[in-house]
N, C-alpha and C positions, 0 to 999 in steps of 0.2 A: 342140701344134697349130701348123701352118705355114700362112701366108696369103701368096698372091701376087696382088697387085692388078694387074689387066690394063687396066682402063679405068674412067672415071667420066664422068658428065655432071653439069653443075652447074645444071640448070634444065630446064624443059619449055617448048617443045619443045627437044630437044638441038641444039646447034650442029653443023652439018655441015662447018664450016671453022673456022679459028682455031688457037690454040695446042694443042699436044699435052697431053692431060689428065695424062699421067705426068710432066710437068715440075714439078708441085707435089705436095706430100704428099696422099695419099688418106686421108680419115678412115675410121674403122671403120664408121660408118653414113653413108648418103648425105646430102648437103646437102639443104635443103628443095627439093622438086620435082625432085630429082636421082636418079641411079641409079649403082650400083657393080657392076662385073663382076669376079669374082675366082675363083681356084682355091684350094682348101683341102685340107689333109691332117690327118686326126685319127689319132693313133697307136693301135695295138692296145691293148685293155683300158681305154680312156679312159671314165671315168664321166661322166654328164650334169651340166651346170651349167645350172640352170633360169634362164631370162631371158625378157623380153618386149621386142620392138621394134615400133615403129609403122611397119612396112614390109610390103611384099608381096615374097615371096622365091620365085624359081624355083630348084630344086635338081636337079642331074643327077649321079648317081653313076657314076664311070668305073671305079673299082677298089675292091674290098673290100666291106665291109658297114657299114651305119650304122643306128642306132636313133634315132628321134625320140620322146621322152617328152612327153606333154601333161599339163596340170594336172588333168585329170579321171581320170588313171591310165591312159589309153590309151597304147599303144606301137605305132609304125609301123616295121616292119623294111624296110630298103631294101637292094637288091643291085645289082651292076653293071648299068647300063642303066635302072634305075628313075628316075622323075621325080616330084617332089613340088612342090606349090604350098603355101606357108605364108603365112597371112594374119593376122599380128599376134597369134598365140596365145602364151600362156605355154608355153614349150617348152625342151627340153634335148637336145643331141646326145650320143650315146655310140657307141663302137665296140666291139661285143662280140666281134669277130673276133680272129684271131691275126696279122693283118697290117694295115698302114696302110690307111685308106680315103681315096681321093682323089675329090673332087667339085667341080663348078663351081656357082657361085651368082650370080644376078643379084638385087640387092637394090634395091628401088624405094621411095622415100620415100612414106609414107602421109599425111604432113602432119597427123597427129593425127586425121584423119577416120575411122580404123578404129574408134575407140572412142566416137564421138559417137552419141547416141541414135538 
């Protein structure tokens, strides 16, 4: 898997001026009340790694195919141009195709509120 971080915000509302967000390391998950925008590539034949994050994720596939596996056994297949909103589910990404899948994602901190009663 390859990850290219493009931007992050470190709180809400995001600052419209100030230092460049890329001047500091960007963490894998957004900081509290923050968001991260990145491009990702998953190689052909990659199996899913199940995980859960307390985030709201917007995913847009630009090239290739991508499967999202959910803990209830459901599988969502995505192709070029498909868009998905992922809301704090237990999930895993896989690439069933024979070429790399490239997609963009915006990951927004859920602040733990996704799992409150």
